[in-house]
N, C-alpha and C positions, 0 to 999 in steps of 0.2 A: 546627626543625620547620616553620617557615613556608615554607621553600624546597622541601619535599617536595610533589611533584605526583602524586596518586594516581588510578589507574584501577581501577574495580570492574566486573567482568562478572557477569552473572546477579544483578543487584542486587535483583530482585523476589522472590527465593526466600526460604525460611524463614530461612536464615542471613544472606543479603544485606540484607534489610530492616533487621535489627538492627545488623549491622556497619557499614552505610552511615551510619546515624544517629550511631554512636559516632565514626566517622572524621571526619564533618563537625563534630562537637562538638570534636574534638581539633585538627583542622587548618584548619577554616573551610570554608565551602561553595565558595569560589572555588578551593580546592585539591583538591577531590574531584570527579572526573568519573565520573558514575553512568551505567551502560549496561545495557541488557537488550534482549531481542528484542521486548518489549512495553512500552508506555508505562505508568509507574507512576501511582498516584493522587496520590502526594506530588509537590509542585511543587518539584523540585530546581533549584537555580541552574544547574547544569551537567549536564543529562541529554541523552544521545544514544542513539537507537536503534542497536543493534548486533547483528548475527548473527555469532557467532564463526567461522562457516564462511566469512565474507567476509574473506579475508586482507588485501585492499587497504584495506578500511574500518578494520581494526584498525591498520594502519600509519599511516593518515591521522589517526586520533584520537590516537595516541601522539605523532606529530609536531606536530600542531596544538596540543595542550595541554602539550607538553614533559614528558611523563610520566616520573617517576623510579621509581615503585613500582606494581606491579600485584597486585591480589587477584583471581585467576581463579576465580570461583565458578560460572560457567555449566556446567551438566551435566544429563543425564537420569539419574534415580535408578533404584534396583534394580527395584522392581516394575513401574514404567512401562517400563523398559528391556527387560524380558522380553517385553513386548507388541510393541515396535518395536525389535528387536535391532540391525538395520543402522543405523537412525538414531541409536540410543544410541551405538554404536561411532563413527560418523562425527562426531557432536557432541562426544563426550567425548575422542576421540583426535585427530582432525584439527583440531578447534577448539583444543585445547591446543597442538598443534604450530604452528598459526598464531600463537598468542600467543608461544610461545618464539622463533620466527623473527623476529617483529617486535621483540621485546625485545632479541634479539641484535644485530640490524641497527642499532637506534637507542639502544643503550647504556643501557637501563633498568637501574637499580641492583639492585632486589630484586623477587622474585616470590613470592607465596604461592599454593600449590597444595593444595587440600583432597583428601586421600585418604579412606579409609573402612575400616571393619571388614569390608566385603564382599570385600576382597582375600584373606581367609583362606578356605581350603577344608576339605574333610573330613579331610585329612591333618595339619592343624594341631593343636597341643596345645590342647584345649578350655578348660581352666582356666589362667588366667594365661599366655596365649599370649605367648611371648617376642618381643622386638623382631625377631629374625632368624628368625622362623618361615618355613617353606616357604609360598609364595604360589601356590596352585592353585585359584582360585575357580571356582564353578559357574555364575555369572551373567555376562552380557555386561557389566553395570555393573562387577562386580568385575574382570573381565578388562581392561576399559578403564582402570580406576584402577591396576592393576598396571603396565600399559603406561606410564601417566603417571608413575608413580614411577620407572620405569627411564629414561624420557626426561629426567626432572628430573636424575637422577644423571649421565646422559650429557652434558647441556648444561653441568652444573657442571664435570665433568672435562675436557670438550673445549674449552669456550669460557669457563669461569670465571663463568658466569651464576649469581648468588646466589639459589638457589631454596630456600625453606623449606616444609616440608609436615607435616601432622598427619593421622593416620588417625582421623577422627571416629567415635565411637560414635553410637548413636541420639541425636538432639538433642531435648530437651524445652524448650519455651518458650511463654509466653503471648502473645508479640507477633505471631505469625503461625502459620498452619497449615502442616504439611508438604505436600509435593507428590509422592507416588508412591514412598515408601520402605517398606521392610519393618518399620521400627520406628515407623511413623506412629501405631500404636495408643496409644503412650505419651503422645501429645498429645491425640488424639481422645477418649480416655477421660475427661479432665477436663471437656471441653465437654459431653459426653453426661451425665456424672454430675451436673453442675450444671443442665442444661436438662431432662433426662428422668429422671434418677435411675437409669438403667440403661445398660449398654453390652454389645454383643456383640462380643467380641474375635476377630480373624481369626487369632490364634495360640493354641496350646494353653496351658493354665494354667501349666505348669511349664517353659516355654521361656525359659531365662535368656539375656539378652543384655547387653552393655556399653551403658551409657547415660551421658548427661552433660547438665547443665542449661545453658541458653543463656548465662547470665552467665559460667559457667566456660569455655564455648566461646569467647566473645568475648575474655576475658582471656587464654586460652591462645594464641589467634591473634595478638593484639597483642604478647604477651610473646615469642613465638618470633621475630616480626619485629623486635623491639627488641634481641634478643640480639646480642652481638658475633659477627661472621662466623666467627671462629676457634673459637667455642664450639659451633658446629653441626657435630657429628661424623657425623650421619646425613643423607645426601643423597638418600635415597629418601623415607621418611616415618616420623615418630615415632608410636609407640603413645601414646595417652593415654586415661584413663578417669575418669569421675566416680563412678558406682556401677553395679554389676551387679544386676539383679533380674529376676523373672519377672512375667508378667501377674497371677498370683495375689497376689504380694507387693505390687504397686502398688495393686491393688484393695483389699487389706486396709488399706493405709496411708490410702487415700481414705476408707474406712469409718470411720476414727477421727474424721474431720471431718464426714462425711456418712453417719451410721449407717444410713440407709434405702437407700443405694446397693446395687444388685445387679449382678452380673457374670455374663454367659453366654459360652459359647465355641462358635465355629463356624469351625474352621481352614479356610483356603482355600489357594490355590496359593502364598501367601507363606510358609506353614509349611515347605515344603521348602527355601526360601531360608534361612530362619532356622536350620533344623536343620544347614545346612552351615557356619554361622558359629561363631565361638568364643563362650564364655559370659562370659569375663573376660580382661583384658589385663595384661601386665606392662609398666608405663610407667616403670620405674626409669631408663631412659636419658634420657627427657625431664626427669625430676626432677633428674638429675645434670647434664645439659648446660645447661639454661636455667631451672632452678628451678621446674618445673611442680608445682603442687599444687592440687587441686580444693578448693572450699569448701562445696559443696552435697552433703549426703547425701540418700538417698531421703526420709526424714522432712522434711528442710528444704526440698527442692524441691517436695514435695507441698503443704506449708503455703503456700509462696510462690506456687505456681501457683493454688491455690484463692483466695487472698486477692486476687491481681492480676486474675484473671478476674471475680471479684465486683466489684472496684473499677471495672473497665472496663464492666461490665454485659454479662454473658456472651452473652446472646441477640443483642444488637446487634453486639457484638464479633465473634461467629462469622459473622454475615451479611457483615460488612465483610471479614473475613479470607478467607472463601470467595471473595468477589468479587475480591480481590487476586490469588489464585492461579488 
């Protein structure tokens, strides 16, 4: 484990902030090279500013730090991507190709590439969408991630590059706020419930989407990277799911802990994006290949979110988290 040299891109994001801390705890700060386009508040031992559109800089960092493993998290998400579609495509696709080429040239052993439920389109089976669903997304973000899945498969087949990938559902966690996704409501709702006792949701009450708790996300990401190479049969991206629910269902669960909480609904442009996605996933292939199994149900994640935000002091915590993103 000590010989593994890890590079993380997009380390300031919702997932990156948590995964970075876990990897540092596992491998030591000297062996984890943290990068982002902005300087983080955390004083990491090895932090470097990195724009993933700068192919030369990526190669220099990989060579300088003798990188063996890359977690490529840098991306522009769904709702933000619809506002700046060309930039979204450029960052998500060209940025990833820059990573792939640098890893190919410098013999990086493993790469993690996060995909998303945004790869599914209107023609996908909505309930328990299978692993091999048609992928015809309606957003630039989804299009870019489908492209990334195909490039991952190509680089594995053509060059033998060991790339592992997960299609993340909406991620719920107390450690950081999301930054421009269509499932952001499922994190925002907890902060607003504790601070103001009310929340206006930008999706309609009965919009069901696959979700997952941060602890399960981190465990899944680490587990797929620890799996034997021969056990990875899907070289595009694996479906995984924690729990599927609607805004009305999560509001009801929160009310069990905060009885005075009230929910309103004002669907905006993100509603159309959510309507094009699936409501649940068949993740049996991930369970079969590398023993994926979530641990947090909706009641369990709700209880844990509220407890941790209270422990952090939600008002100060939210100010800090907003500043970070």
